[in-house]
Structure formats: C-alpha cells, structure tokens
N, C-alpha and C positions, 0 to 999 in steps of 0.2 A: 502919534499914539504915545501916551505917557507910560511910565513904568507901572502905574497902578491899573492901567486898562487891562482886562483879561485877554488872553490869547484865545483866538477862536479858530476852529477848523474850517475847511471850506464849506462844510454843511452847517456851520453855526454853532457847533458844540464847543463848550469851553474846555480848554486844556488846563489841567491843574498841575502845577509843577510839583514833582515828588522831591524828596530829600535829595540834596546834591545838585539841585538846580534844574534837573530834567523835568519835563512836563508830561502828563498823561491825561487820557480822556476821562471825563467825569461820566460815570454810568448813570443812565436813567433808571429810576426805581418805579415799580408798579405802585400806584397810589394805594394806600391802605384800605380804602373803602372798596376798591375793585377786588382785592384779594379776599376780603371778607365775604363779598357776594358770591365769589366762586366757591369758597368753602361751604357756604350755606346751601348752594345749589347741589353740591355733592351730597351733603347730609340729607337733603330732601329726597334725592334719588334713592339713596340707600334705605331711607325710612320707607319709601313706597314699595321697594322690592321686598323688604322684610315683612311689611304688613301683608302684601299680596301672597307671598309664600306661606305665611302663617295662616291666612284665611284658607288657602288651598289645603294645607295640612289638616286643619280642623275639619274642613268639609270632607276630606278623604276618611278621617277617623270616624265621623258620625253618619256620613251618607252611605247608602247602599252601594256595594261594589258593582262595577260594570258587569252586566250579564246579557247574553243574547236572548231575545224573546223566543227564538226557535221558529219553526221546527229544525232548521238547518238545511244545508244544501251540499251537493257534491259528495265526494268520498275522500277520506284521508286515513292512512294507517299509522298508528302510533304504537310503539313497543315499550312495554313495562320491563325494565331490566332488573336483574337480581340486585337487591339492596336499595332500590328506589323507595324514597319516602313519599307520603301523600303530597308534600310540598313539591318534590321533584316531578311527580306526575302532573301537578297543576301547572308548573312552569313549562313542562314539555307540551302539554295540551294547548296552552296559550301560544307558545311558539309555533305550533302546527296550525293555528287558526281555528281550533276547535272551540275553546272557551274564550270569553272576553277578558277575564281577569283571573289571576291566581287566587285572589281572595274569595271570589264567588265559588270557586271549586272547593277551597278549604272550608268555607261555610257549609256547603252541601255535605262534605265528608265528615264534618264534626258531628252532624246529626245522624250519622250512619255507622253503627258499630262494626259492620263488615268491612269498612274502608281500610282497616288495619291488616286485613288478610287478602288483599287483592293479589291475584296470581300473576306470576311472570308470563309474558307472552305478547304476541302482536294482536291488536284489536282494530277493528274498522269503525270509524266515526264519520259523521257528516261535519262539514265546517259550519261554524257559527251556531253551535248547539247551546241550549241552556246548560249551565254547569251541572244541575241535578240529573239531566238526561245523560250527560257524558259519564257521570259517576255510575249511573245504572248500567251502562255498557260494561264498565270495568268490574262491576260486582258479580256479573254472571259468567262463570268460567266457560259456558257454552259458546260465548262470543269470541273466544280465543281462536285466531286464524291458524289452521294447521292442516297439513297434508298427511293423513293417516295411512301408513303403509305397514302391512303385516308380512313378515318373513317367516314361513313355517320352518320347523326343525327338519334337518336332513337334506338340505339343499347344498349343491356345490356353488362356488363363487359365480360361475357363469349363469346359473339359474337365478341367483340373488340379483345380479346385475340386470337380468332380463325383467324382473319384477320392478326394480327401481326405475328402469327406463320407461316401463309402461305406466307406472303410477305417479310419476313426477314429470316436470317439464324439460328434463334433460335426456339426451339420447345415450345409447350404450357407450359411445366413444368418449363422452365426458367422464363417465365413471371409470372406464378402462384407463384413461390418462392418469387418474388419481391412483389407481392400483399399480401403475407402473412406477410410482414413487412411494413405496410402502412406508417411508419415514414419516410422511404426512399423516399416516393413519394412527400412529402411536402403537404399532405392533410391538410385542415383547421381543427382546433380542433373540430368544430361542425359537421364534417363528422363522428366523432366517429370511425375513422379507416376504414370506409366502402367506397371504391372507386366508388361504383355505383352512376352514375350521374356526377362524377367529372373528368372522362377521356374525355376530350372535343373532340367532333367530328370536324375534320378538315383534311386538307391535310398536311402531314408532310414530310420534306426532312431530313431523318436521315443520318448522315455521315457514312463513311465506317467502323469506329471504334465504332459506337454507340452500347451500350449494352442495354438489356431489362430495367434496372433501369433508364437509361438516357431517353429511349423512353417514358416510362410511366410517368416519372417526367416531360418531355416536354409537355405531354398532360395535366397534372395538372397545369403547368405554363400557358398554353393557356387558361384553364378554369379561372384562376385568372385574366387574362386580360379581359375576357368576363364579369366576375363578377364586376370588377372595372369599366368597361365602362357602366354597368347597375346600378352602385351605389347600389349594392345588399344589403349591410348591412344597409345603410341609408333607402332604400326602405322598408326593412323588419321592421325596427323600425317604420316608418311612417304608414305601413299597420297593425301593431300589430302582426307580426309574427317573427320567428327567421330566420336567413339566410338559415339554413338547410331546414326549412319549405318552403321557397320561391323556393329553388332548387327542392323540391319535387313537388311543384305546376308547376314549369317549365317543369319537366319531364312529368307531366300529359298533359300539353298543347301540348308538342311535340307529344305525343301519339294520341291526340284527334283532333287537328286542321289540316285539310288538306290544307288549303290555308292561306297565309300570312295575308290577311285582316280579318281572323276569330280569330287570336290568342288572341288579346286583349279581344274579346268578350268571348271566352272560359275561359280566366282567370277570367273575371267578374262573369261568371256562377259559377265557382269553389268557389270563395270567397262568393258569395251570398248564395250558398248552405251550406257552412261551418257555416255561421253566421245567416242563416234564420230559423225561427221557422217552416216555411212551410215544410221543408225537414228534420227536426230533425238532421241536420248536416250530413246526409247521402249523399255522393257524387254519389254513384251508377255508377261508371265508370268501363266499361268492362276491360280496359287495366290493371287495378290493380288486377282484379280477374285472368286474364291470367298470370300475373306475379306470383301470388300465386300458380297457378296450373302448372307453367312452360310451358304454351301454347304459341304459337306465339302471340305477343302483339296485333295483328290485328284480331285475331280470334273472333268468336261469342261464348261467354261462354254458356255451356249447363246448364240445370236446376241444375244438380248435381254440376257443377262448382260454381254456385252462392251460394251454401250452404257450400263451403269449409271453414274449421275452420282455418282462417289465419288473422293476423292483416292487411294484404293487401286486404282483402275482404271488399271493401267499400260499398257493399250492406248490410252488416250486422253490420259493425263497423262504428260509426259516426267519423267524423274528417278525417284528413289526414292519409295516411299510414305511416309507420315508416320512410320511406326515399324515394329517387328517384327510379323510376322503369326502367329508361333508361337514356341515355345521351342526354340532351337538347342542342340545338345550341344557337347561339346569339339571334335570333328572339324570341325564346321561353323564354329565360331568361329575355329579355327586356319586354316581355308581362307580365310575372309574376310580374315584378317590376312596371309596368305601365298599369294596367288593364283599359280597356275601361269603361266609365261610362254607366250604364244601369241597368234595373231591371229584367234581364233574370234569369230564374232558370233551363231552359232546352234548349237543342239544338238537332237537328236531321240533319244528312247528307242525303239529299233527292235525290242526284244524285251521285252515286258512281264513275261514270266516270269522272265528272268534279270536284267533291268534294264540290259542292254547299251545304251549311249548313244554316239552318234557326233556329232562336232563338226565344224562347217563354217565356212569363212572367207567363202564367197560364198553368195549367195541361190540360185544354180543348184545348188550342192552340197547346200544345205539341202533343196531340192525333191527331189533324188535320195533323200535319207534319208527324206523324208516318204513317198515312194512305197514304200520298203522297209517302213516301218511299216504302210502300207495293205495290202501283201501279207501281212504277218504277221497282221494282223487278219482278213483274209479266209480264210487257210489254216490258221492254227495256234491262234488264241486262242479259237475257239468262241464268238464273239460278245462277248468280254470288252472289246473296244475301244469 
C-alpha cells in the first residue's frame, strides 16, 4: 500500500486523518434529494390535517348542531344549581346524556324568553331527548322534584321528627342522630344546643337528595329569617330579656293564644306576671306543666300534675321555664317582640269553639270570666271542657 492509498476500516469506510496525523471515520451524509422528499412528505401531511380540520370547523359553524329526534328513553335526574347559566345547563344536560349537543340546547333557549328565569331545583328527564323538549321540562316549575312536608305551629321536637319520618324516606333514628349534634343545625349560641322551639313550623319543599341534616338545618334557617324579621335580639334588649327568653315567651304565646288578635295581649300578660308583685312572678300556665309531665300541651292538668317537681312547672317556680316548650310561628315571635300595651294579669278563653278570650286586670274580674267559662262548659260544650 502506498502513502497515497486511503486507510480503510474493516467495514470499508475511509479513515480521514485529522490534524496531528491521527485518522477519523468519514461520516456518511443523507443524500440531499432524500431529505427534500422527507420534508415534502411532512408538509403534505400537515396540509392535509389543516384542510381536514378547517373543513370540519366550517361544517360545524354552518351545519345544524347534533340533536336527538326523541322522544327519549329511561330516566335521569339533573339539578339546576344556584348561579347556573343556560350554557351551564346545556353542558350538564349533555353530560347526563339528555341532549345531544350544547349548541342545540342553546339554540332552543335563545328562542325562549323564559329561559333566563329557570328555577333552581332537581328535574327529571329522559335520556336522548330533543333539546327543545328538555328545555320545556326546565321552563315549568311544576316539574321540580320535591318532597313537600308541612310542619304546623305548636309542635314539640319529638312531634316534628315523627312527621319528618312519616313524610320522607328516613326513619326517626336518622333525624335523632342529627339532633344529637346540634352544631350541625346552625342553632344560635343562646339555644344552648337545644333545638326545642327553633325548628320553625312551615311548609318545606325538600329536594330528592336532601338528607336529615339538610332538612333540619333548613328549618333552623327559616327560624333565623323569622327572628330577623321580628328584630328578635333588638327587641329582647329593649324589653330587658335575652333572645332565648323571648323565644320561650313566643312558645307560650303559641300554646295559649287561640286567635291572632289575642297574641299581643297574651304576651303582655306574660310580661306583666313576670314583672308584677301581684303574681310573685308565677306564670301559672297549664301548657308548661303539660310539657313537664309529657301530656298533650292542650290538656287540662290534674292536681297531681300541678305539683310535679320540674323547672317547667310555672305554678310552683317563678319566672320563665328553661326554654321553649314548642315551636312558635311568625305571629307568636312577632307578638313576643311587640307586646300590646295593657295592664292585664289574667286571661280566660270563655268559648272553646270560637276561641274567644277575655283579659282581666284584677283577680275578681278573672273569677267573673272563669264563671262564664263554667257556664259555657255546662250549657254549650257538650262535655268538651
């Protein structure tokens, strides 16, 4: 081999000598035409993808959005939440399988002025409904799924729980477990953890997913509304009592006043008796004794009942009982906060059929009304007294 002959590797590659006399392998390079072909192929692919996506975008813009022909099948419940927009509803319904596309729902809603005032709540749909039909479901508040429960005024907690257990899918134990943790209810601090009197009597529409904690908390929320409307805390300070004491007074008014026009007067009698020397602070209200003895609140206590050893026995213990004895409504809370002016210390319901009640400032006047009640019982009540 001469000095001019190239050095070859075992595989036949030429070794090119670097500076300094050392030799290195010569790298093979991709022919220019091949590289150009690869670049061209990449451009073709990118162009195809771009054109395809563009065509799809144009088609989506100008073609009718996907919509189910209907009528639908099966059942699905979707809930409209507070603050949901029409677009939120469309997305939720599409996700639930009710409508085929959000745009179809938006198109239906754009033609309906009422779509802007759809009410919060749970609605039942079929799957694969036409978007317009799904909108019609939401536009009718009668379609809101709810469990309507009415709690009358004047019930104790145990009676309220009995109604809830009867009218819902939960047993008494479920409600009682919630009541054992009063912090979950949102009771005011001055209730001292006792819900008696703070589960507000009203008609409630509970959603299909409502649990006992939500139901009871809703009743406390409704009580807070009533207390706010009556300015309960300000009224308590003005009258010289605590808010809890005013709630106790309200419960006594609920138990004692048969007619709306008498509530403010009954409130005044209670305050007069609490503060007057004539009565030594004794309220002598039958309903409190019945609460202590677990009798019906409207029962007539026996002599033995009147001697029961209980802080709720207002025949023997001066002042208010420890807390409410039942759930007062709006009118009773308002009356407790705004008693009628007057000097009465007594009242007697002289007609049990109409609820007519007379108020007296003196004991002698009170006895006169008692005799009137006795005559009513003898002549008109047919033994109801």
